[in-house]
C-alpha positions in Angstrom: -42.2 46.6 5.1 -41.7 43.6 2.7 -44.7 42.0 1.1 -44.4 38.8 3.0 -44.3 40.7 6.3 -47.4 42.6 5.3 -49.2 39.4 4.5 -48.1 37.9 7.8 -49.3 40.9 9.7 -52.8 40.5 8.2 -52.9 36.9 9.4 -52.3 37.6 13.1 -55.8 36.5 14.0 -55.2 33.1 12.5 -51.8 32.9 14.1 -53.4 33.5 17.6 -56.0 30.8 17.0 -53.3 28.4 15.8 -51.2 29.1 18.9 -54.2 28.2 21.2 -54.8 25.0 19.3 -51.1 24.2 19.5 -51.1 24.5 23.3 -54.0 22.1 23.5 -52.3 19.7 21.2 -49.1 19.8 23.3 -51.1 18.3 26.2 -52.3 15.4 24.1 -49.6 14.5 21.5 -46.0 13.6 22.7 -43.4 16.0 21.4 -39.8 15.2 20.6 -37.1 16.6 23.0 -35.8 19.1 20.4 -39.2 20.7 20.0 -39.6 20.7 23.8 -36.3 22.6 24.1 -37.6 25.2 21.6 -40.8 25.6 23.5 -39.0 26.1 26.8 -36.7 28.8 25.2 -39.8 30.5 23.7 -41.5 30.4 27.2 -38.5 32.1 28.9 -38.0 34.7 26.1 -41.7 35.5 25.9 -41.8 36.1 29.7 -38.8 38.4 29.5 -40.5 40.3 26.6 -43.7 40.7 28.6 -41.8 42.1 31.6 -39.9 44.6 29.5 -43.2 45.7 27.8 -44.8 46.4 31.2 -41.8 48.5 32.2 -42.3 50.8 29.1 -46.1 51.1 29.3 -47.0 54.6 30.6 -50.6 53.5 31.5 -52.0 50.0 32.4 -54.7 50.5 29.7 -52.0 50.6 27.0 -51.6 46.9 27.7 -55.3 46.1 28.0 -54.8 42.6 26.5 -52.6 41.6 29.5 -55.3 39.5 31.3 -55.7 37.4 28.1 -51.9 37.2 27.6 -51.6 36.0 31.2 -54.1 33.2 30.6 -52.4 32.1 27.4 -48.8 32.1 28.9 -50.0 30.1 31.9 -51.7 27.6 29.7 -48.6 27.4 27.5 -46.4 26.8 30.5 -48.6 24.1 31.9 -48.6 22.4 28.4 -44.8 22.4 28.5 -44.9 20.8 32.0 -47.2 18.1 30.7 -44.9 17.4 27.7 -41.7 17.3 29.9 -43.4 15.0 32.4 -44.4 12.6 29.6 -40.8 12.6 28.3 -39.3 12.1 31.8 -41.6 9.3 32.8 -41.5 7.5 29.4 -37.9 7.9 28.3 -36.0 9.3 31.3 -34.9 12.2 29.1 -36.5 15.7 28.7 -34.1 17.4 26.3 -31.0 19.4 26.7 -32.5 22.5 28.4 -34.1 20.6 31.3 -30.9 18.5 31.7 -28.7 21.7 31.7 -30.9 23.3 34.4 -30.8 20.2 36.5 -27.0 19.6 36.1 -25.3 22.9 35.4 -27.5 25.6 37.0 -27.7 23.8 40.4 -24.3 22.0 40.1 -25.9 18.6 39.8 -26.9 18.8 43.5 -30.5 17.6 44.0 -30.8 19.2 47.4 -29.6 22.6 46.2 -32.0 22.4 43.2 -35.0 21.6 45.4 -34.1 24.5 47.8 -33.8 26.9 44.9 -37.0 25.7 43.4 -38.9 26.1 46.7 -37.5 29.6 47.2 -38.7 30.6 43.8 -42.1 29.2 44.6 -42.3 31.1 47.9 -41.2 34.3 46.2 -43.8 33.9 43.5 -46.7 32.6 45.6 -46.3 34.3 49.0 -44.8 37.6 48.0 -45.5 38.7 44.5 -48.8 36.9 43.7 -50.5 37.7 47.0 -49.6 41.4 46.7 -50.5 41.7 43.1 -53.8 40.0 43.7 -54.7 42.3 46.5 -53.7 45.4 44.5 -55.8 44.2 41.6 -58.8 43.6 43.9 -58.6 47.0 45.5 -58.0 48.7 42.1 -61.1 47.0 40.6 -63.3 48.0 43.6 -62.1 51.6 43.6 -62.5 51.9 39.8 -66.0 50.7 39.9 -66.9 53.0 42.8 -65.4 56.0 41.0 -67.3 55.5 37.8 -70.5 57.5 38.7 -68.4 60.5 39.7 -66.3 60.4 36.6 -69.5 60.1 34.4 -71.0 63.1 36.2 -67.8 65.1 35.6 -68.0 64.3 31.9 -71.6 65.3 31.7 -70.9 68.6 33.5 -68.0 69.4 31.1 -70.2 68.5 28.1 -73.1 70.7 29.3 -70.6 73.5 30.0 -69.4 73.3 26.5 -65.8 72.5 27.5 -65.8 69.3 25.5 -67.6 68.1 22.4 -70.0 65.1 22.1 -67.2 63.1 20.5 -64.8 63.9 23.3 -67.4 62.9 25.8 -68.0 59.6 24.1 -64.3 58.9 24.0 -63.9 59.7 27.7 -66.8 57.4 28.6 -65.3 54.6 26.5 -62.0 55.2 28.4 -63.8 54.8 31.7 -65.6 51.7 30.6 -62.3 50.2 29.4 -60.6 51.0 32.6 -63.3 49.3 34.6 -63.2 46.3 32.4 -59.4 46.1 32.6 -59.2 46.2 36.4 -62.1 43.8 36.7 -60.3 41.3 34.4 -57.0 41.8 36.2 -58.8 41.0 39.5 -59.7 37.6 38.1 -56.5 37.0 36.0 -54.3 37.4 39.1 -55.8 34.1 40.2 -54.1 32.4 37.2 -50.7 33.3 38.7 -51.6 31.9 42.1 -53.0 28.7 40.6 -49.9 28.4 38.4 -47.6 28.5 41.4 -49.5 25.8 43.2 -49.7 23.7 40.0 -45.9 23.9 39.6 -45.3 22.7 43.2 -47.7 19.8 42.7 -46.3 18.8 39.3 -42.7 18.8 40.7 -43.8 16.5 43.6 -45.6 14.2 41.3 -42.7 14.0 38.8 -40.2 13.3 41.6 -42.2 10.5 43.2 -43.4 9.1 39.8 -39.9 9.1 38.3 -38.4 7.2 41.2 -41.2 4.6 41.1 -40.9 4.2 37.3 -37.1 4.1 37.5 -37.1 1.3 40.1 -39.9 -0.8 38.7 -39.7 -0.4 34.9 -36.1 0.6 34.2 -34.7 -1.7 36.9 -32.6 1.0 38.5 -31.5 1.0 42.1 -33.3 3.3 44.4 -30.3 5.7 44.7 -29.7 5.8 41.0 -33.4 6.3 40.2 -33.6 9.1 42.8 -30.5 10.9 41.5 -31.5 10.7 37.8 -35.1 11.6 38.0 -34.6 14.2 40.8 -32.2 16.2 38.5 -34.7 16.0 35.6 -37.6 17.0 37.9 -35.6 19.9 39.4 -34.6 21.0 35.9 -38.2 20.9 34.8 -39.3 22.8 37.9 -36.7 25.6 37.4 -37.5 26.0 33.6 -41.2 26.4 34.5 -40.8 28.6 37.6 -38.3 31.2 36.1 -40.8 32.4 33.4 -43.6 32.0 35.9 -41.8 34.3 38.3 -41.2 36.8 35.4 -44.9 36.8 34.5 -45.8 37.3 38.2 -43.4 40.3 38.3 -45.1 41.7 35.1 -48.5 41.3 36.8 -47.3 43.2 39.9 -45.9 46.0 37.8 -49.0 46.5 35.7 -51.5 46.5 38.6 -49.3 48.9 40.6 -48.7 51.2 37.7 -50.4 54.6 37.9 -51.1 56.9 34.9 -47.9 58.7 33.8 -46.3 60.2 30.7 -43.1 58.3 31.1 -42.0 54.7 31.4 -41.4 53.1 34.8 -37.6 53.5 34.8 -37.8 57.2 34.1 -40.5 57.7 36.7 -38.5 55.9 39.4 -35.3 57.7 38.6 -36.9 61.1 38.3 -38.9 60.7 41.6 -36.0 59.3 43.6 -33.4 61.8 42.4 -35.8 64.7 43.0 -34.9 64.4 46.7 -31.4 65.7 46.9 -30.8 64.9 50.5 -31.6 61.2 50.3 -28.2 60.2 48.7 -26.4 62.4 51.2 -28.0 60.6 54.2 -27.4 57.1 52.6 -23.8 57.9 51.8 -23.0 59.2 55.3 -24.6 56.1 56.8 -22.5 53.8 54.6 -19.3 55.6 55.7 -20.2 55.3 59.3 -20.8 51.5 58.9 -17.3 51.3 57.2 -15.6 52.4 60.4 -17.5 50.0 62.7 -15.0 47.3 63.9 -15.5 43.9 62.4 -17.4 45.0 59.3 -15.6 44.8 55.9 -14.4 48.3 54.8 -14.3 48.2 51.0 -18.0 47.5 50.2 -19.3 50.2 52.5 -16.6 52.7 51.4 -17.5 52.1 47.8 -21.2 52.5 48.3 -20.7 55.5 50.6 -18.5 57.3 48.1 -20.9 56.4 45.3 -23.9 57.9 47.1 -22.0 61.0 48.0 -21.0 61.5 44.4 -24.6 61.1 43.3 -25.6 63.7 46.0 -23.0 66.2 44.6 -24.3 65.8 41.0 -27.9 66.2 42.1 -27.1 69.3 44.1 -25.3 70.8 41.1 -28.4 70.1 39.0 -30.7 71.6 41.6 -28.6 74.8 41.8 -28.7 75.1 38.0 -32.5 74.7 38.0 -32.8 77.4 40.7 -30.7 79.8 38.7 -32.8 79.3 35.6 -36.0 79.8 37.6 -34.6 83.0 39.1 -33.7 84.3 35.6 -37.2 83.5 34.4 -38.7 85.3 37.3 -36.6 88.4 36.7 -37.5 88.3 33.1 -41.2 88.1 34.0 -40.9 91.1 36.4 -39.1 93.1 33.7 -41.8 92.3 31.1 -44.8 94.6 30.7 -47.8 94.2 33.0 -49.8 92.8 30.1 -47.8 89.6 29.7 -48.9 86.8 27.5 -50.3 84.9 30.5 -52.3 87.9 31.7 -53.6 88.4 28.2 -54.8 84.9 28.1 -56.5 85.3 31.5 -58.1 88.5 30.3 -59.4 86.8 27.1 -60.9 84.0 29.1 -62.7 86.6 31.3 -64.2 88.0 28.1 -65.8 84.7 27.0 -69.5 84.6 27.5 -71.5 81.4 27.6 -74.4 81.5 25.1 -76.7 79.7 27.5 -76.5 79.4 31.3 -78.6 77.8 33.9 -77.5 79.2 37.3 -78.9 77.4 40.3 -78.9 78.0 44.1 -77.0 75.6 46.3 -80.2 73.9 47.4 -80.8 72.7 43.8 -77.3 71.1 43.4 -78.7 67.6 44.2 -80.9 67.9 41.1 -77.7 67.9 39.0 -76.0 65.1 40.9 -76.9 61.9 38.9 -75.3 59.7 41.6 -77.9 61.1 44.1 -80.8 60.5 41.7 -80.8 63.9 40.1 -82.0 63.9 36.4 -81.6 67.6 35.5 -78.4 67.0 33.5 -79.8 64.3 31.3 -83.1 66.2 30.8 -81.2 69.4 29.8 -79.3 67.3 27.2 -82.6 66.1 25.9 -83.7 69.8 25.4 -81.0 70.2 22.8 -82.3 67.2 20.8 -85.9 68.5 21.2 -85.1 72.0 20.0 -83.1 70.6 17.0 -86.0 68.5 15.9 -88.5 71.3 16.4 -86.7 74.4 15.1 -84.0 72.9 12.9 -81.1 74.5 14.8 -78.6 73.2 17.2 -78.4 75.3 20.3 -75.1 75.6 22.1 -74.5 73.5 25.2 -76.2 74.8 28.4 -73.7 75.6 31.1 -75.1 74.6 34.5 -73.5 76.1 37.6 -74.3 77.2 41.1 -74.4 80.9 41.9 -73.9 82.4 45.3 -76.1 85.4 44.6 -79.2 83.2 44.1 -81.5 82.0 46.9 -81.2 78.4 48.0 -84.0 77.1 45.6 -83.9 79.8 43.0 -82.6 79.5 39.4 -81.8 82.0 36.7 -81.6 81.5 32.9 -79.1 83.6 31.1 -78.6 84.2 27.4 -75.2 85.5 26.4 -74.5 86.6 30.0 -77.8 88.5 30.4 -80.4 87.2 32.8 -83.7 86.7 30.9 -85.7 84.5 33.3 -85.8 83.7 37.0 -87.8 81.0 38.8 -88.0 79.3 42.1 -89.0 75.8 43.2 -89.7 74.5 46.6 -87.9 71.6 48.2 -90.1 68.6 48.9 -92.9 70.0 46.8 -94.4 69.5 43.3 -96.3 71.8 41.1 -100.0 71.1 40.5 -102.0 72.8 37.7 -105.7 72.8 36.9 -106.1 71.7 33.2 -109.7 73.0 33.3 -111.6 69.9 34.4 -110.2 69.3 37.9 -112.6 68.9 40.8 -112.0 70.0 44.3 -109.5 72.3 45.9 -105.9 71.6 46.8 -104.2 72.8 50.0 -100.8 74.2 49.2 -98.9 77.3 48.3 -100.4 79.3 45.5 -98.0 80.3 42.8 -97.7 81.0 39.1 -96.2 78.5 36.7 -93.0 80.2 35.4 -93.0 79.0 31.7 -96.6 80.0 30.7 -97.8 82.2 33.6 -100.6 79.8 34.6 -102.0 79.7 38.1 -100.6 76.7 40.0 -100.1 75.4 43.5 -97.1 73.9 45.3 -98.1 70.7 47.0 -96.0 68.3 49.2 -94.6 65.3 47.5 -96.9 63.0 49.5 -100.0 64.8 48.1 -99.3 63.9 44.4 -101.6 60.9 44.3 -104.5 62.9 45.7 -103.9 65.8 43.3 -103.8 63.5 40.3 -107.0 61.7 41.5 -108.7 65.1 41.5 -107.7 65.7 37.9 -104.7 68.1 38.4 -101.6 67.9 36.3 -98.6 67.4 38.7 -95.0 67.9 37.7 -91.8 67.6 39.7 -89.2 70.3 40.3 -86.9 69.2 37.4 -89.8 69.3 35.0 -90.6 72.9 36.1 -87.1 74.0 35.5 -86.7 72.1 32.2 -90.0 73.4 30.8 -89.1 77.0 31.8 -85.7 76.6 30.2 -87.2 75.1 27.0 -89.7 77.9 26.5 -87.0 80.5 27.2 -84.7 78.9 24.6 -87.6 79.0 22.1 -88.3 82.6 22.8 -84.6 83.6 22.3 -83.7 81.2 19.6 -83.0 84.0 17.2 -80.4 85.4 19.5 -78.6 82.0 19.7 -78.3 81.6 16.0 -74.8 83.1 15.1 -73.2 83.4 11.8 -70.9 80.5 12.6 -73.9 78.3 13.2 -75.5 79.6 10.1 -72.4 78.6 8.1 -72.6 75.1 9.7 -76.3 74.8 8.6 -75.4 75.8 5.1 -72.5 73.4 5.0 -74.8 70.6 6.1 -77.4 71.6 3.5 -74.6 71.7 0.8 -74.0 68.0 1.3 -77.5 67.1 0.1 -78.4 70.2 -2.0 -75.2 71.7 -3.3 -76.8 73.6 -6.2 -79.0 75.9 -4.2 -76.2 76.8 -1.7 -73.7 77.6 -4.5 -76.3 79.6 -6.3 -77.0 81.9 -3.4 -73.8 82.0 -1.2 -71.8 84.2 -1.5 -72.7 85.7 -5.0 -76.3 86.7 -4.2 -76.5 86.8 -0.4 -73.9 86.8 2.3 -74.0 84.5 5.3 -74.9 87.4 7.5 -77.9 88.3 5.4 -79.1 84.7 5.5 -78.6 84.7 9.2 -80.9 87.7 9.6 -83.5 86.0 7.5 -83.4 82.9 9.7 -83.4 85.0 12.8 -86.6 86.8 11.6 -88.3 83.4 11.1 -87.1 82.1 14.5 -88.2 85.2 16.3 -91.8 84.3 15.4 -91.4 80.6 16.2 -91.1 79.5 12.6 -88.9 76.4 12.4 -86.0 76.4 9.9 -85.7 72.7 9.5 -86.6 72.9 5.8 -83.6 75.1 5.1 -83.5 74.0 1.4 -87.0 75.5 0.8 -86.1 78.7 2.6 -82.9 79.2 0.6 -84.7 78.5 -2.7 -87.5 80.9 -1.8 -85.2 83.8 -0.9 -82.9 83.0 -3.9 -85.7 83.8 -6.3 -86.3 87.2 -4.7 -82.8 88.1 -3.7 -82.0 89.6 -7.1 -84.9 92.1 -6.6 -84.3 93.0 -2.9 -81.7 92.1 -0.2 -83.8 93.4 2.7 -83.8 90.5 5.2 -87.2 91.2 6.8 -88.8 91.3 3.3 -86.9 88.1 2.3 -88.2 86.5 5.4 -91.8 87.2 4.3 -91.1 85.4 1.0 -89.7 82.5 3.0 -92.8 82.4 5.2 -95.0 82.1 2.1 -93.0 79.1 1.0 -93.4 77.6 4.5 -97.1 78.3 4.7 -98.1 74.7 5.4 -95.6 74.5 8.2 -96.7 77.8 9.7 -100.4 77.1 9.7 -100.3 73.5 10.7 -100.1 74.1 14.5 -103.2 76.3 14.4 -105.5 73.9 12.5 -108.2 71.8 14.2 -109.1 68.2 13.3 -111.2 69.4 10.3 -108.3 71.4 8.8 -110.1 74.6 9.9 -108.2 77.8 10.7 -109.9 80.2 13.2 -108.9 83.7 12.2 -109.3 87.3 13.2 -109.5 89.6 10.2 -108.9 93.3 9.7 -111.5 95.6 8.3 -110.3 96.8 4.9 -110.3 100.4 6.2 -108.1 99.5 9.1 -105.7 97.5 6.8 -105.6 100.5 4.4 -104.7 102.8 7.3 -101.9 100.6 8.5 -100.5 100.2 5.0 -100.5 104.0 4.5 -98.7 104.4 7.9 -95.7 102.4 6.7 -92.7 104.6 6.0 -89.7 103.7 3.9 -86.3 104.7 5.4 -82.7 103.9 4.5 -82.7 101.3 7.2 -85.9 99.6 5.9 -89.7 99.9 6.4 -91.2 101.0 9.7 -94.8 101.5 10.9 -95.4 105.2 11.8 -98.8 105.6 13.5 -100.1 108.0 16.1 -99.5 106.5 19.5 -103.2 106.8 20.5 -104.3 105.2 17.3 -101.8 102.4 17.6 -102.8 101.7 21.2 -106.4 101.6 20.3 -105.7 99.1 17.5 -103.8 96.9 19.9 -106.6 97.1 22.5 -109.2 96.1 19.9 -107.0 93.1 18.8 -106.6 92.1 22.4 -110.3 92.1 23.1 -111.0 90.0 20.0 -108.2 87.6 20.9 -109.4 87.2 24.6 -113.0 86.7 23.4 -111.9 83.9 21.1 -109.8 82.3 23.8 -112.7 82.3 26.2 -114.8 80.5 23.6 -112.2 77.7 23.3 -110.5 78.9 20.1 -106.9 80.0 19.5 -107.1 82.2 16.5 -104.5 83.8 14.2 -104.6 87.3 12.9 -105.0 87.3 9.1 -103.9 90.3 7.0 -102.0 91.1 3.8 -98.4 90.3 3.3 -97.7 94.1 3.0 -98.7 94.8 6.7 -98.1 91.4 8.3 -94.7 91.9 9.9 -95.6 95.5 11.0 -98.7 94.3 12.8 -96.7 91.5 14.4 -94.1 94.0 15.7 -96.9 96.3 17.0 -98.7 93.7 19.1 -95.9 91.3 20.1 -95.4 93.0 23.4 -99.0 92.9 24.5 -99.9 89.5 22.9 -96.7 87.5 22.2 -98.8 84.3 21.8 -100.8 85.8 18.9 -99.7 84.4 15.6 -99.9 86.9 12.7 -100.2 85.3 9.2 -100.7 86.6 5.7 -103.2 85.5 3.1 -100.3 84.3 1.0 -99.4 81.7 3.7 -102.8 79.9 3.5 -102.2 76.9 1.3 -105.0 75.2 -0.6 -107.1 72.7 1.4 -107.3 74.9 4.5 -110.8 76.3 5.4 -110.5 79.7 7.1 -113.3 80.6 9.6 -113.4 84.3 10.6 -114.5 84.5 14.2 -113.8 88.3 14.6 -113.2 91.5 12.7 -111.1 94.4 13.9 -113.0 97.5 12.7 -112.0 101.1 12.6 
């Protein structure tokens, strides 16, 4: 592109503003006839260009600026009318174009010119404009009514993992643009209707005003004034109505255009010629009309033969298509049973969703946002919450109904395996006693699914009463979301794949490139780092401070590459983060300690194997140790404390593995994880 063209392209905004100002100036300042001729030619050519543009647009949204273009072209056309009217009434001359339309196009006959003008007005106003306005109104209404369903479909695809966040945002923008476009077209169609009425009024005013001015000011006779000014008025009307009619046609095309991959001409030709028998019937009818006495033979014979020839060509094409389809079918039958398509279907069947929330059909309204359901939006919020708490992005949760579940039952699956099941009651809410509630509630006793606390299902109408008595009341969506959140936390380690570990490292590399390049892949592989992070997540340790974790294990990775042992070193670096949830307001940590003899016994029971270290204790002794720990822990809980088990780093992970089944909520920390400034208060000792 030449330099001057590039500079011109960069100034399109100024050109548009100048065009609007020029239109306003045309209504105020008189223009010479030569410039008026140029404006009329520009008006007609611009209208033709707009019509052709609408024919080649596959979708209406591809011409989203059409409502504004419609307004500007209407304003430009009215400005030309004002300029022509000023010239006609002042000088009795409106330029060569208007004179040519009044003299040559209608043969200098005023009556013929007026009839043609009125026919154009009727076509534009009664036929095209009314139809286009009605279509635009219905399209705008249907588009707005369909928006909630489209939004829900996008949300469902996003939660199912079928589209990304960026694709979802793009589709939402597309829906908003579509609604804005059809809403604007509903109003812009009124411009066309008003333009037709204005053209009729302007022509009438010009005709009467020209005759009066010709008789009174130019001293013409009534017949001479009528003939002269009538031809100019008709010429002005025709030069205005022809582009107005073209713009009306463009409006009708764009509001009746449906989404397609082709332009309008190819769509019409392809869809009409797809019916092979239609030209045959039309050709036979034309030939029958040709033999009717009194009707001309040649036109009907020509049309009949033309349609029959078209039918013959379409039949040949259809037979060729059928032959190709038959050959393809025979080739498919001759191919092996495991064709490419079947392989694709088999591969799709192998895909497993990392996270699923299966619901019974009675819970479907909770997902329907148009019906007031908030489950979808709240599940999306879980992903943000987990990301801020644990430092990992969980995969999208696929929500779907499942026939095998009861009406109001739900199941949570991790990688296709069911890990949690719950049930909610329709028309009920869950009330739980926080410890200071007064009075009893009448309802259905149950157990809160996320934490196993005693609870009661109460009717929706009893919520205010339960809250007045001091109970904590949650709705059905909150029950499901809380259960899902806790299940995700418990299985976060399973959801962290090597691909997601790689993404976390890539994100860290953007801000701390040195530590990543030092460790990966020369010192540790991505798989080994993944196992370290999984070991942390399995005990609820967040990995948000990934830089600190990588730095901690990088220092020890040249000594050992055992992921569980590296995870212990990472825990020591994250000591402040690990102990923070267990501190009270005075920075005090309630702890259960091990008798030195017990800790020595556990340490001596650790055996080294090729696969790593394992705790090898007599079953009865291990069971007794767990029972003693459980008694100490339950005693502390009953006294209002939530202690941690303190031990040496050597035995910490083995004790955690030993008691995690009986006491999954017991945090096991090592002395190396206690940072300065924390006061440890020992509230129990596990003795031999």
